N, CA, C and O atoms as CSV, one atom per row, in Angstrom:
chain,resi,resn,atom,element,x,y,z
A,1,MET,N,N,130.495,107.510,111.806
A,1,MET,CA,C,129.966,108.411,112.615
A,1,MET,C,C,129.072,107.845,113.641
A,1,MET,O,O,128.159,107.028,113.518
A,2,ASN,N,N,129.626,108.581,114.898
A,2,ASN,CA,C,128.891,108.112,115.720
A,2,ASN,C,C,128.312,109.227,116.832
A,2,ASN,O,O,128.608,110.420,116.904
A,3,ALA,N,N,127.463,108.516,117.611
A,3,ALA,CA,C,126.493,109.945,118.276
A,3,ALA,C,C,127.297,110.802,119.005
A,3,ALA,O,O,126.785,111.872,119.333
A,4,HIS,N,N,128.553,110.556,119.368
A,4,HIS,CA,C,129.325,111.805,120.253
A,4,HIS,C,C,129.566,112.396,119.236
A,4,HIS,O,O,128.769,113.333,119.182
A,5,GLU,N,N,130.396,112.399,118.138
A,5,GLU,CA,C,130.015,113.117,116.896
A,5,GLU,C,C,128.683,113.874,116.800
A,5,GLU,O,O,128.578,115.087,116.983
A,6,LEU,N,N,127.834,113.173,116.544
A,6,LEU,CA,C,126.549,113.836,116.093
A,6,LEU,C,C,126.532,114.743,117.132
A,6,LEU,O,O,126.282,115.887,116.753
A,7,ARG,N,N,126.734,114.600,118.445
A,7,ARG,CA,C,125.831,115.759,119.517
A,7,ARG,C,C,126.772,116.986,119.603
A,7,ARG,O,O,126.526,117.966,120.306
A,8,ASP,N,N,127.905,116.844,118.803
A,8,ASP,CA,C,128.760,118.131,119.014
A,8,ASP,C,C,128.178,118.871,117.952
A,8,ASP,O,O,128.334,120.091,118.010
A,9,LYS,N,N,127.547,118.410,117.005
A,9,LYS,CA,C,126.798,119.253,115.662
A,9,LYS,C,C,125.572,120.271,116.066
A,9,LYS,O,O,124.960,119.957,117.087
A,10,THR,N,N,125.218,121.265,115.485
A,10,THR,CA,C,124.076,122.114,115.394
A,10,THR,C,C,123.087,121.474,114.681
A,10,THR,O,O,123.412,120.684,113.796
A,11,PRO,N,N,121.637,121.748,114.991
A,11,PRO,CA,C,120.512,120.810,113.976
A,11,PRO,C,C,120.667,121.332,112.809
A,11,PRO,O,O,120.033,120.635,112.017
A,12,ASP,N,N,121.299,122.403,112.149
A,12,ASP,CA,C,121.050,122.388,110.767
A,12,ASP,C,C,122.738,121.688,110.594
A,12,ASP,O,O,122.979,121.626,109.388
A,13,GLN,N,N,123.303,121.439,110.989
A,13,GLN,CA,C,124.398,120.547,110.344
A,13,GLN,C,C,123.773,118.755,110.379
A,13,GLN,O,O,123.947,117.731,109.718
A,14,LEU,N,N,123.256,119.039,111.164
A,14,LEU,CA,C,122.587,117.497,111.259
A,14,LEU,C,C,121.207,117.337,110.397
A,14,LEU,O,O,120.810,116.195,110.167
A,15,ARG,N,N,120.572,118.308,109.982
A,15,ARG,CA,C,119.568,118.056,109.026
A,15,ARG,C,C,120.468,118.264,107.839
A,15,ARG,O,O,120.055,117.529,106.942
A,16,GLU,N,N,121.167,118.718,107.578
A,16,GLU,CA,C,122.244,118.864,105.930
A,16,GLU,C,C,123.391,117.216,105.877
A,16,GLU,O,O,124.164,116.878,104.981
A,17,ASP,N,N,123.044,116.440,107.311
A,17,ASP,CA,C,123.810,115.360,107.393
A,17,ASP,C,C,122.974,114.521,107.050
A,17,ASP,O,O,123.397,113.665,106.273
A,18,LEU,N,N,121.753,114.445,107.401
A,18,LEU,CA,C,120.461,113.555,107.136
A,18,LEU,C,C,119.952,114.026,105.611
A,18,LEU,O,O,119.295,113.186,104.996
A,19,ALA,N,N,120.129,114.910,105.162
A,19,ALA,CA,C,120.035,115.222,103.835
A,19,ALA,C,C,120.677,114.270,103.024
A,19,ALA,O,O,120.036,113.337,102.540
A,20,ASN,N,N,122.131,114.447,102.789
A,20,ASN,CA,C,123.176,114.054,102.645
A,20,ASN,C,C,122.745,112.126,102.261
A,20,ASN,O,O,122.820,111.470,101.222
A,21,LEU,N,N,122.227,111.712,103.928
A,21,LEU,CA,C,122.464,110.406,103.734
A,21,LEU,C,C,121.362,110.179,103.184
A,21,LEU,O,O,121.703,109.641,102.130
A,22,LYS,N,N,120.207,110.231,103.192
A,22,LYS,CA,C,118.970,110.172,102.073
A,22,LYS,C,C,119.449,109.830,100.898
A,22,LYS,O,O,119.455,108.747,100.312
A,23,LYS,N,N,119.974,111.193,100.530
A,23,LYS,CA,C,120.589,111.145,98.811
A,23,LYS,C,C,121.403,109.738,98.602
A,23,LYS,O,O,121.184,108.942,97.689
A,24,GLU,N,N,122.152,109.627,99.386
A,24,GLU,CA,C,123.091,108.428,99.577
A,24,GLU,C,C,122.108,107.078,99.560
A,24,GLU,O,O,122.165,106.214,98.685
A,25,SER,N,N,121.342,107.068,100.516
A,25,SER,CA,C,120.546,105.838,100.403
A,25,SER,C,C,119.677,105.720,99.176
A,25,SER,O,O,119.230,104.573,99.155
A,26,PHE,N,N,119.169,106.550,97.953
A,26,PHE,CA,C,118.444,106.683,97.261
A,26,PHE,C,C,119.292,106.294,96.044
A,26,PHE,O,O,118.939,105.426,95.246
A,27,ASN,N,N,120.310,106.918,95.964
A,27,ASN,CA,C,121.741,105.751,94.765
A,27,ASN,C,C,121.902,104.581,95.073
A,27,ASN,O,O,122.112,103.730,94.209
A,28,LEU,N,N,121.842,104.319,96.259
A,28,LEU,CA,C,122.376,103.154,96.562
A,28,LEU,C,C,121.480,102.477,96.092
A,28,LEU,O,O,121.849,101.648,95.261
A,29,ARG,N,N,120.059,102.535,96.395
A,29,ARG,CA,C,119.240,101.527,96.080
A,29,ARG,C,C,118.749,101.254,94.474
A,29,ARG,O,O,118.028,100.364,94.025
A,30,PHE,N,N,119.320,102.194,93.908
A,30,PHE,CA,C,119.556,102.462,92.204
A,30,PHE,C,C,120.457,101.240,91.830
A,30,PHE,O,O,120.180,100.434,90.942
A,31,GLN,N,N,121.733,101.202,92.738
A,31,GLN,CA,C,122.676,100.774,92.657
A,31,GLN,C,C,122.155,99.173,92.510
A,31,GLN,O,O,122.213,98.360,91.586
A,32,GLN,N,N,121.763,99.141,93.508
A,32,GLN,CA,C,121.298,97.818,93.613
A,32,GLN,C,C,120.367,97.192,92.911
A,32,GLN,O,O,120.686,96.028,92.671
A,33,ALA,N,N,118.915,97.647,92.314
A,33,ALA,CA,C,118.476,97.512,91.379
A,33,ALA,C,C,119.278,97.170,90.102
A,33,ALA,O,O,119.324,96.016,89.676
A,34,THR,N,N,119.865,98.133,89.547
A,34,THR,CA,C,120.880,97.670,88.379
A,34,THR,C,C,121.869,96.443,88.278
A,34,THR,O,O,122.292,95.831,87.297
A,35,GLY,N,N,122.108,96.283,89.734
A,35,GLY,CA,C,123.524,95.108,89.610
A,35,GLY,C,C,125.064,96.029,89.584
A,35,GLY,O,O,126.147,95.673,89.120
A,36,GLN,N,N,124.692,97.310,90.257
A,36,GLN,CA,C,125.863,97.919,90.084
A,36,GLN,C,C,126.847,98.208,91.578
A,36,GLN,O,O,127.914,98.803,91.727
A,37,MET,N,N,125.908,97.462,92.597
A,37,MET,CA,C,126.572,97.699,93.671
A,37,MET,C,C,127.800,96.796,94.193
A,37,MET,O,O,127.760,95.569,94.092
A,38,GLU,N,N,128.843,97.450,94.732
A,38,GLU,CA,C,129.818,96.822,95.002
A,38,GLU,C,C,130.037,96.174,96.774
A,38,GLU,O,O,130.438,95.110,97.248
A,39,ASN,N,N,129.485,97.582,97.391
A,39,ASN,CA,C,129.439,97.303,98.756
A,39,ASN,C,C,127.826,96.983,99.019
A,39,ASN,O,O,126.934,97.745,98.645
A,40,THR,N,N,127.624,95.864,99.647
A,40,THR,CA,C,126.192,96.037,99.938
A,40,THR,C,C,126.011,96.172,101.284
A,40,THR,O,O,124.904,96.383,101.781
A,41,ALA,N,N,127.221,96.042,102.030
A,41,ALA,CA,C,126.894,96.465,103.529
A,41,ALA,C,C,126.912,98.035,103.648
A,41,ALA,O,O,126.407,98.480,104.679
A,42,ARG,N,N,127.332,98.779,102.902
A,42,ARG,CA,C,126.946,100.018,102.817
A,42,ARG,C,C,125.247,100.606,103.033
A,42,ARG,O,O,124.756,101.559,103.637
A,43,MET,N,N,124.896,99.895,102.501
A,43,MET,CA,C,123.054,99.898,102.748
A,43,MET,C,C,122.417,99.912,104.108
A,43,MET,O,O,121.329,100.395,104.422
A,44,ARG,N,N,123.387,99.232,104.931
A,44,ARG,CA,C,122.612,99.178,106.367
A,44,ARG,C,C,123.468,99.984,107.157
A,44,ARG,O,O,123.319,99.868,108.373
A,45,GLN,N,N,124.285,100.732,106.772
A,45,GLN,CA,C,125.540,101.421,107.294
A,45,GLN,C,C,124.650,102.935,107.179
A,45,GLN,O,O,124.225,103.608,108.118
A,46,VAL,N,N,124.573,103.111,106.231
A,46,VAL,CA,C,123.720,104.456,105.614
A,46,VAL,C,C,122.643,104.613,106.642
A,46,VAL,O,O,122.523,105.512,107.475
A,47,ARG,N,N,121.889,103.576,106.428
A,47,ARG,CA,C,120.496,103.476,107.366
A,47,ARG,C,C,120.663,103.761,108.709
A,47,ARG,O,O,120.019,104.699,109.177
A,48,ARG,N,N,121.424,103.109,109.430
A,48,ARG,CA,C,121.703,103.483,110.450
A,48,ARG,C,C,122.208,104.387,110.934
A,48,ARG,O,O,121.927,104.636,112.106
A,49,ASP,N,N,122.970,105.068,110.351
A,49,ASP,CA,C,123.878,106.709,110.311
A,49,ASP,C,C,122.818,107.040,110.260
A,49,ASP,O,O,122.501,107.089,111.448
A,50,ALA,N,N,121.582,107.460,109.423
A,50,ALA,CA,C,120.196,108.507,109.374
A,50,ALA,C,C,119.399,108.304,110.530
A,50,ALA,O,O,118.782,109.175,111.143
A,51,ALA,N,N,119.480,106.580,110.889
A,51,ALA,CA,C,118.492,106.701,112.330
A,51,ALA,C,C,119.515,107.630,113.613
A,51,ALA,O,O,118.978,108.356,114.450
A,52,ARG,N,N,120.953,107.424,113.537
A,52,ARG,CA,C,121.790,107.847,114.604
A,52,ARG,C,C,121.499,109.786,114.553
A,52,ARG,O,O,121.758,110.528,115.500
A,53,VAL,N,N,120.992,110.185,113.374
A,53,VAL,CA,C,121.149,111.634,113.480
A,53,VAL,C,C,119.750,112.017,113.597
A,53,VAL,O,O,119.471,113.075,114.162
A,54,MET,N,N,118.592,111.058,112.990
A,54,MET,CA,C,117.113,111.519,113.469
A,54,MET,C,C,117.204,111.371,115.082
A,54,MET,O,O,116.586,112.146,115.812
A,55,THR,N,N,117.868,110.516,115.498
A,55,THR,CA,C,117.525,110.404,117.115
A,55,THR,C,C,118.474,111.415,117.902
A,55,THR,O,O,118.192,111.726,119.059
A,56,VAL,N,N,119.669,111.956,117.225
A,56,VAL,CA,C,120.423,113.252,118.021
A,56,VAL,C,C,119.487,114.302,117.710
A,56,VAL,O,O,119.294,114.972,118.724
A,57,LEU,N,N,118.721,114.788,116.565
A,57,LEU,CA,C,117.511,115.428,116.130
A,57,LEU,C,C,117.063,115.706,117.366
A,57,LEU,O,O,117.297,116.667,118.099
A,58,ASN,N,N,116.018,114.222,117.596
A,58,ASN,CA,C,114.978,114.387,118.330
A,58,ASN,C,C,115.009,114.680,119.641
A,58,ASN,O,O,114.025,115.083,120.262
A,59,GLU,N,N,116.586,114.418,120.327
A,59,GLU,CA,C,116.490,115.019,121.564
A,59,GLU,C,C,117.507,116.670,121.823
A,59,GLU,O,O,117.906,117.314,122.794
A,60,LYS,N,N,117.572,116.778,120.381
A,60,LYS,CA,C,117.861,118.312,120.636
A,60,LYS,C,C,116.478,118.983,121.029
A,60,LYS,O,O,116.213,119.643,122.034
A,61,ALA,N,N,115.591,118.599,119.852
A,61,ALA,CA,C,114.161,118.939,119.984
A,61,ALA,C,C,113.770,118.724,121.018
A,61,ALA,O,O,112.991,119.617,121.351
A,62,ALA,N,N,113.904,117.881,121.860
A,62,ALA,CA,C,112.924,117.792,123.525
A,62,ALA,C,C,113.790,118.369,124.512
A,62,ALA,O,O,113.346,118.998,125.473
A,63,ALA,N,N,115.338,118.124,124.251
A,63,ALA,CA,C,115.989,119.453,124.959
A,63,ALA,C,C,115.294,120.630,124.874
A,63,ALA,O,O,114.778,121.089,125.894
A,64,ALA,N,N,115.188,121.246,123.719
A,64,ALA,CA,C,114.596,122.797,123.808
A,64,ALA,C,C,113.383,123.025,124.247
A,64,ALA,O,O,113.146,123.920,125.058
A,65,ALA,N,N,112.246,122.031,123.628
A,65,ALA,CA,C,111.189,121.996,124.597
A,65,ALA,C,C,111.209,122.399,125.755
A,65,ALA,O,O,110.707,123.441,126.174
A,66,SER,N,N,112.055,121.235,126.613
A,66,SER,CA,C,112.047,121.307,127.999
A,66,SER,C,C,112.369,122.731,128.919
A,66,SER,O,O,111.838,123.151,129.947
A,67,ALA,N,N,113.444,123.254,128.101
A,67,ALA,CA,C,113.958,124.068,128.582
A,67,ALA,C,C,113.267,125.500,128.284
A,67,ALA,O,O,113.588,126.571,128.799
A,68,GLU,N,N,112.129,125.245,127.226
A,68,GLU,CA,C,110.994,126.599,127.650
A,68,GLU,C,C,109.928,126.602,128.420
A,68,GLU,O,O,109.286,127.639,128.581
C-alpha cells in the first residue's frame, strides 16, 4: 500500500482501512506472544501502513479545514 493509492480513497474508506490494520496489528501481537508468528516483518509493515493511512487522513482533514 503506497500513499498514492491512499490519496485516491475517501476518508471513510481510509478509516475502514485503519480499523482493519489495527485489528491485524492486534492479532499479530497475540501471535508473537504465543510463538505462532511466521512472518515477523509483517508487524513492521502493518505499523507503517497504519501510519501512512493516518498521515493521509490528517492531510485530507487539513485540506478540508483550509478550504472552509
